[in-house]
Each structure stands twice: as C-alpha cells, then as structure tokens.
N, C-alpha and C positions, 0 to 999 in steps of 0.2 A: 754102912758103906755102900755107895751106889754102884751097881754093876752096869757098865756101858754095853748096851745091846744095840742092834740095828735100829729097833724102834725108837730107843732113847736118842740115838744120834740123829735120827730123822727129825724128832721133835725139837732138838736143840737148833738144828739148821733152820727150821721153820721160824723159830723164835728170833733168831738172828736176822733173818730176812725181813720179818715184820718190824723189828727195831730199826733197821736201816731205812725202811719206807717211811716210818714215822719221823725219823730224824731229818730226812730229805725234805719232808713237807714243811718242817719248821724253818728251814734255812731260806734266806732271801734268794729269789730266782734272778735270772738274767733279764733285766728289764727290756732288752732288745728282743727277747723271744718268749716272754711270759704268755702272750696271747696267741702264740703260734700253735699249729696242730701238734698232737702228741707224738707223732711218728718222727723218727730221726733219719738223717741222711748225711752223706759226706758233701761238704761245700768247699769252695776255694775262697779263702779270706784274703782280701787285698791288704798288703802291708804298706803303709805310707812310707815313702822314701824322702819326700820333701814336702813342704807345705805351700808351695807356690803354684798357681795356675793348674787347677784340676783338669782331668780328662785328656791330658796330652802327653802321657809318658808311660813307659813300660812299668810293669809292677812285679814285685816278688810275690810268691804265693806260699801258703802254708796249708797242708792238708789236715783238717780237724773234723771231728764229728760233733754236731750239736743240732738242736731243733731248728728247722727252717723257718724263715719269716718271709712270706710271699711279697711283702711290701717294702722290704729293706733294699737299699741301693748300694752300689759299689762306687767308691771314690778312687779314680785312677790318678795317680800323682806323677808329675814329671820326673825325668831322670835326675839323679843327684847332681848338684852343681859341680862343675870342674873346679880345680884349685887354681883360680885366676887371681893374680895380684894386681894386674893393671890391664887396661885395654888401649890399644892404638888403632885408630880409624884413619885410613888413608883414602882420600877422595881424589881421583884423577878426573878433573873437569872435562866433560865432553868425550870420555873414552867409550867408544863402541866396542862391544864384546868381540866382534869379528876382526878388530884390529890387533888383538892380542897375539894371535898366531901369525897374522899376515906381516906384522912389523919386522921380525918377531920381537916378543918381549921375553928374553930368556930368564930373567929373574922371576917374573910372574909365572911363567910356564913351569919353572922348576918348583916354585912354591905350591902350585896347584896339585902336584903329585902327593903332597902330604896335607892337603886341605879339602874341606867340603866347599863346593862352589856351584854357582848357577850362572849360565850365560844367557838366561832368559828372564832375569829379574826385571821389574818394572819401576819406572819413576812416576812422579805425579804429573798431572796436566793442568796448565801448560808447564813445560819443563824448563823454566828459566832458572839460572844458576842460584840466585838467592832464595826464591821460594822452595826449590828442590832441596838445597842443603838444609834449609830450615826444617822441612819435613823429615829429612834424614836424621837430624839431631834432636828434634822435639818429639818425634814419634807421632806427630799430628798431621792430619790433612790440612791443606791451605785454608779451608773454610774455618778451621779452629785456630790455627796459629796466626792468621791475619796478615801474613807478609805477602802482599800482592804487588810489590814493587821490586825492581831488579837493579837499582842503582844505590850507591851509598847516600842515604838520606837521613842523617842523624836526627832531623826534626821529626821523623816518623817513629822514633823510639825503637823498641825491641819486640821480638816475637811474643805473642801471648802464650800462656800455658807454662807448664813445668817442663823444662828440657833436661837432657841427660847431664849437662853441666850442673844444673841446679841440684839434681839428686846426688851426684858424685861429690860436689863441694860440701853439701850439707852433711855428708857422711864422713867428712874429714879427708877426702882424697884430693891430691893436688891435681888441678885441672889446667890444661895447656892447649893453646891453639897456635899453629903456624900456618899462615894463609897467604896465597898469592893474589887475593882480591880483598880490598879493604871492606867491602860491603858485607862480608861474612861476619863482621863485628856486630851486626844487628841481630844475630841469632839469639844471643843471650846477654843478660845484663853484666856490667863490669864486675859486680860483686860475686859472680859465680865463676870467674876466671882468675887463676893465680898468675898466669902468663899469657899474654896475647902478643903475637908478632905478625905484623903485616910486612911482607918482603916482596916488593914489586920487581921481581927478577925471574930468571929461568928456573925451572924445576931443580936442576942440578945445583944451582946456587942456593936455593932454599934448603935443600938437603944438607949442603955443606954448612950453612949457618946453624942448622939444628945440631950437627955434629959438634960444632964449636962450643955450643952452650947446652949440650944435651941434659935435659932434666931427669936425672937418674931416679929421682923419687916421685915421678909422676904416677898418678892413679888412672887418669884419663887424658889422652892426648889425641887431638885431631890435627892431621896434616893435610893441607889442600895444595895440589899441584894444578896450576891454571893453564899452562901453555898449550895442551892439546886443543882446548876450546878456542884459544886465541887464533891458532893456526887454522882451525876449521872454519872460523868466520872469515879469515883473510883469503885462504887458498881453497877451501872446501874440504869436507870430511873425506877421508880415505885417499886423498891426493898424496903424492910423494912428500910434500912439505909436512902434511899432517902426520904421516907415518914416521917421518924423521923425528919429530918432537915426541911422539909416543915412545920411540926408542930411548930418548933422553929421559923421559919420565920413568922408564923401567930402570935406568941407571940410578935415578934418585931413590927408587924403592930399594935397590941393592945397597945403597949407602945406609939407609935406615935399618935394614936387616943387620948389616955389619955393626952398626951402633948398638943394637940390642945384644948381639953376640959379644962385642967387646966389653960391655958393662955387665955381662952375665945375667941378662934380663929375659932372654928369649924363652926359656923353658916355662915360665909362668906368666907370659904375656899373651893375651888373646888379641889377635890381629884380624881386623876387618878391612878389606880393600874393595872399593866400589867406585861408582861414578854418580854424578847428579843427573846426567842425561847423555844421549848420543847426539846424532846430528846427520843431516843430509845436505848435499850441495854446500851452501855456505850459511846454513841456518839450522835451527831446531825449534821445538815448541809445538809441533803438530802432533797428531795422533799416529803418525806413521811409525811402524815398528823400529825404523832406524833412529828415531828420536826418543821413543819411549823405553826401549830395551837397554838395560845396563848390566854390567858384570857385578857379581856379588860373591866374594870369597871370604872364608873364615878359616883361621889357622891357629892352633895353640892347644892348651890343655883340654883334654876330653873330646876333641873334635875327631869325628870319624871321617877319614878321607873318602871322597867320591862325589859324583854328580848329584846335586840336590834335585828332588822332584817336587818339593813343597813350593807352592806359589809364593814368591817373595816380592815385596814392595819396599821401596826405600825407607819407609817408616819403620820397618822391622830392624833396621840397624841399631837405632836407639834402644828398642825393646830387648834385643839380644844382648847388647852391651850391659844394660841395666841388670838383666837376669844373671849374667855371668859374674857380675860384681856383687851380687847379693843385695841389690837395691830394689825397693818395691816399685812395681810398675804402676804409674798413675792410672786411675780408672778411665780417664778421658782419652788416653792414648789410643790411636788407631793402629799402631804397630804391634806386632806380636813376636815373641822370641822364636827363632828358627830352631826348634828342638830337634828336628831331623839331623842337623849338623852334629848333634851329640849322641846319635844312635837311636833316637826315638823314631818309631815307625811313622810314616806319613799319615796325617790326620786331615780331615776337611778344615780349611781355614776358618777360624772362629769369627773373624772380622772381615768385612768386605774391603776391597781396594778403594782408595780415594777416587771420587768421581771427577 
C-alpha cells in the first residue's frame, strides 16, 4: 500500500502536468494563430451582426484570451437590419429644404421629430427631373444610367442598369408607382412594375387617387408630387405661389400617412421623403446651392431620430431602400446606404458623389 507523502504528491502533479503538455501538442491548433508568437494577451474579437457592407457599422465585442496574430484584420459589420416590410419613397419635385419651415409644412415638420433627416443632401448635375429621379431610383450616376433627356421620349427606351424596382420585383415584392409626370415611366421597364399610374393633376388629387386604390400589399411604392416644380417654373421658387403649392404637397403627405395608419401599415413601413432638385428664380439645373440642395428624410423601424451629418446624395435613396428590404446592392451602384440613420456612427463616404 502506497503512503502519500509530500514528495509523492509533488511527483504526481509533475506527471499530470507533463501529460497535459503532451496531449496539447497532439491536438490541432487554431489555424488563425499557429504561426503567432507564443505569448498570450487579451484581445477584442469582433462579432459579426450582419453580412452586408463591411466597415460601416457598430460591433459587439467579446473579451477572450488567445495568442495574438499581428497580421489578422478585423471585419466591422453594419448594424442589424430593421424589421421593414415595405418601403414608401415620396418625391416632391422641386422642393427646396428652406421651404419646409417657411411654408410651413406641418405634416413634414411633425414627421421630422421622429425621423433622421438632412437639409443639405445633394442631387446630381444637371438637376433635371427625369435624370435626377433616375439616379434616385437606380442608385447610379447619369453617366451610368444613360438618361440624359428630360421629356417623355418612349423611343429612347429605359434607364440602363439594375434599379430598385428590378431588385424588389425579382424578390417577389409588389412594386408600385404613382407619378405626376409621365416621363418617369422611363426609369424602369414595365416588367419590373406591378402598378404604374400617371395622374396629371394636383398633388392632393394624386394623394386622393392613391387612397381610393391603396395597394395594401405593396413592397415598394414610389409617389411623385409634381406641382412645386411646376409653380417654380411659372412664378419662381420661394414666391407666394410656390409656397402655396408646397403647403398643398404637405397636405398630400398627410393623406398618405393617414392611409398607412388606416391600413395598419405604418409601424413596419420605412418612409423616405426627398426631392429631385431645388430651384432659383424660375429655373434649376445649375450648380448653385439653391438648385443642388435637397431634403432627405427617413422614418420608420430602426431609425434613430436626429439631424444626419453623413454626406447624402440622391443615389443613396435606392441603396438605403434596398438595404432595408434585405436586397443585395448591385456592385455598380454609386449610392450607399445611409447607415447613420439607423444609429451607425458617421464614417467617411466610401463612394464619391456623381460629377
């Protein structure tokens, strides 16, 4: 019978330690750290939250101890997508940001309290209605989408590239357009739209028509109100006549918001309200800030209210809508999702503005 002494216990401990060393040498190592120095330290390991668009989102962290690898990189993944069932984009043709408070536009001003927004977003140059809306909904600069005309010219066909309607329709979402100018028909091919309505009337009438046939099952709907631009060309931007129709456009926005509420759709609808361009005197299309600067507002699931500091261009509307709907952003797009609106810290813009 073996008597346990201090010396015997010490020998047993040594043997156990040696066995543990031999066993660890036989086990497969971590391929990410096998060639790393033998010292260990505490590192912060990034946990992936989503798989789209690296380097633009906050990360969760986990404190662990393992061997360091001086060459390894960290992948920072964007904020988790919000629970968005549908996207509604409203474009107010020719709306200058400074007209919102001046008019005033009470529905839009009230919405801003629970929205992320910018009053310094930029459109493309030159800022004609059809090319600008095409960039808004294709995510492409004019040089790529090829729409360099501003009249309804069916013989010219449709914009080049993959637009937001193409993506949404291919994903099985119902796609809808209500517009006050027929030329917007040339933004996307008929096969990518389930409903297209051209209503040559006042903005409040367009809103009423939408109420009468509201597509409760839409996945992506774009509504275009044309009257501010029309009055700007006739009477001049920021004139009493222009301001008057801006107020009517605000009433139309109120009607659409009520439609969403009445059908129980508001809580999981992402709403983007913007414009194609501004204007000065009785024209637009120059590089003047009055022409190039547009409002950009986003409201809905996951949105963090406040003033956005991220530089925003009209091409970002399509990119943000696609990301929120879980659609893959085409590599050729110039637009980028506005992640700051969902709580992501501001990052340098990864893509330049259209020239």
